[in-house]
C-alpha positions as CSV (number, residue, x, y, z in Angstrom):
1,X,140.2,98.7,100.8
2,X,137.2,97.6,98.6
3,X,136.3,94.0,98.3
4,X,137.2,92.4,94.9
5,X,134.5,92.7,92.3
6,X,132.7,89.5,91.3
7,X,134.1,87.7,88.3
8,X,132.0,87.5,85.1
9,X,133.0,84.7,82.7
10,X,132.9,85.2,79.0
11,X,131.8,81.6,78.3
12,X,130.8,78.5,80.2
13,X,129.5,75.1,79.1
14,X,127.2,74.3,82.0
15,X,124.1,74.0,79.8
16,X,125.7,71.4,77.6
17,X,127.1,69.5,80.6
18,X,123.6,69.4,82.2
19,X,121.9,68.3,78.9
20,X,124.5,65.6,78.5
21,X,123.9,64.3,82.0
22,X,127.4,65.0,83.2
23,X,126.0,66.9,86.2
24,X,122.7,67.6,87.8
25,X,120.9,70.6,89.1
26,X,121.5,69.3,92.7
27,X,125.3,69.2,91.8
28,X,125.1,72.8,90.8
29,X,123.1,73.8,93.9
30,X,125.1,71.8,96.5
31,X,128.5,71.4,94.9
32,X,130.5,68.6,93.4
33,X,134.2,67.9,93.1
34,X,134.4,67.6,89.3
35,X,132.9,69.7,86.6
36,X,132.4,73.2,85.4
37,X,130.4,75.4,87.8
38,X,128.6,74.9,91.1
39,X,127.1,77.6,93.3
40,X,129.2,76.9,96.5
41,X,132.5,77.1,94.6
42,X,131.3,80.1,92.6
43,X,130.4,82.0,95.8
44,X,133.7,81.0,97.5
45,X,135.7,82.1,94.4
46,X,133.9,85.3,93.8
47,X,132.2,84.2,90.6
48,X,129.1,86.3,90.0
49,X,127.9,85.1,86.5
50,X,128.7,84.8,82.9
51,X,127.7,83.9,79.4
52,X,125.8,80.5,79.5
53,X,126.6,78.9,76.1
54,X,124.3,76.8,74.0
55,X,126.8,74.7,72.1
56,X,125.9,72.1,69.5
57,X,128.2,69.4,68.2
58,X,128.2,66.1,66.4
59,X,128.8,63.8,69.4
60,X,129.8,61.0,67.0
61,X,133.0,62.8,66.0
62,X,134.6,61.9,69.3
63,X,136.2,64.4,71.6
64,X,138.9,61.9,72.6
65,X,140.3,62.0,69.1
66,X,140.2,65.8,69.0
67,X,141.9,66.1,72.4
68,X,144.6,63.6,71.4
69,X,145.3,65.5,68.1
70,X,145.7,68.8,70.1
71,X,148.6,67.3,72.3
72,X,151.3,68.1,69.7
73,X,151.9,70.5,66.8
74,X,150.7,71.5,64.3
75,X,147.3,71.6,66.1
76,X,145.5,71.7,62.7
77,X,142.4,69.6,62.6
78,X,140.1,69.2,59.6
79,X,136.7,70.9,59.7
80,X,134.0,68.4,61.1
81,X,131.1,67.5,58.9
82,X,128.2,70.0,58.9
83,X,125.8,69.3,61.7
84,X,122.2,69.0,60.4
85,X,120.1,72.0,61.6
86,X,117.4,69.7,63.0
87,X,120.0,67.8,65.2
88,X,121.5,71.1,66.3
89,X,118.1,72.6,67.1
90,X,117.2,69.5,69.2
91,X,120.5,69.9,71.2
92,X,119.9,73.7,71.6
93,X,116.3,73.2,72.8
94,X,117.5,70.7,75.5
95,X,120.2,73.2,76.7
96,X,117.6,76.0,76.7
97,X,115.4,73.8,78.8
98,X,118.3,73.4,81.3
99,X,118.7,77.2,81.4
100,X,115.0,77.5,82.2
101,X,115.2,74.8,84.9
102,X,118.2,76.6,86.5
103,X,116.2,79.8,86.4
104,X,113.1,78.2,88.0
105,X,115.3,76.8,90.8
106,X,116.7,80.3,91.5
107,X,120.3,79.2,90.7
108,X,120.7,81.6,87.9
109,X,119.0,84.9,87.0
110,X,118.6,85.6,83.2
111,X,120.1,89.0,82.3
112,X,119.1,90.7,79.0
113,X,120.9,94.0,79.5
114,X,123.9,95.5,81.3
115,X,121.7,96.9,84.1
116,X,120.4,93.4,85.0
117,X,123.9,92.0,84.8
118,X,125.2,94.6,87.2
119,X,122.2,94.1,89.5
120,X,122.4,90.3,89.7
121,X,126.2,90.0,89.6
122,X,126.3,90.9,93.3
123,X,123.4,88.7,94.3
124,X,124.5,86.2,97.0
125,X,122.5,83.1,96.0
126,X,122.2,83.2,92.2
127,X,124.4,83.7,89.2
128,X,123.9,86.5,86.6
129,X,123.3,84.5,83.4
130,X,123.5,85.9,79.8
131,X,122.2,83.3,77.3
132,X,124.7,82.8,74.5
133,X,124.8,80.7,71.3
134,X,128.2,79.4,70.5
135,X,127.7,78.9,66.7
136,X,124.7,79.3,64.5
137,X,124.0,75.7,63.5
138,X,120.7,75.6,65.4
139,X,119.4,79.0,64.4
140,X,116.8,79.5,61.7
141,X,113.6,81.5,61.7
142,X,112.8,79.9,65.1
143,X,115.7,81.5,67.0
144,X,115.4,80.8,70.7
145,X,113.7,83.6,72.6
146,X,115.9,85.6,75.0
147,X,119.1,85.0,73.1
148,X,121.3,88.0,73.9
149,X,124.6,86.9,72.4
150,X,125.8,84.7,69.6
151,X,128.7,84.2,67.4
152,X,129.7,82.1,64.4
153,X,132.0,79.3,65.6
154,X,135.0,79.0,63.3
155,X,135.4,75.4,64.3
156,X,132.3,74.1,62.6
157,X,130.6,74.6,59.2
158,X,127.4,76.5,59.4
159,X,124.9,78.8,57.6
160,X,127.4,81.6,57.4
161,X,130.2,79.7,55.5
162,X,133.0,81.6,53.9
């Protein structure tokens, strides 16, 4: 019988959690009881890597109100106000810096093609990391280098409005 293949997550919010101060690099390295991802739990659970999302939001909107509204039908929320590009870019740069710090610490290995994902997915002490932009609010002519994946978020107004 072959061992189970490592898991590769389609999206995680670790970068925004780090940038917001909800966890630290030490938490990721040594483990913590709450939160998104840490290396000890990832190794124990067979998690080998994933898409590390850069996600920008208007923190003034209040996630508590959004979560409360999603507790009962019809689950229809109004579109939030458009996030100014300079504010989104500032958030994206902070999250990109967290990606770089995790890389420098050896906790993640940036992957820019399928061959590098396959190679690092099985590494014992690092996570295979594909940089991903969730939404395009921060993107202009100065798109972050190394971005492999991105998508237009339907939950926020952006440059590619319908």
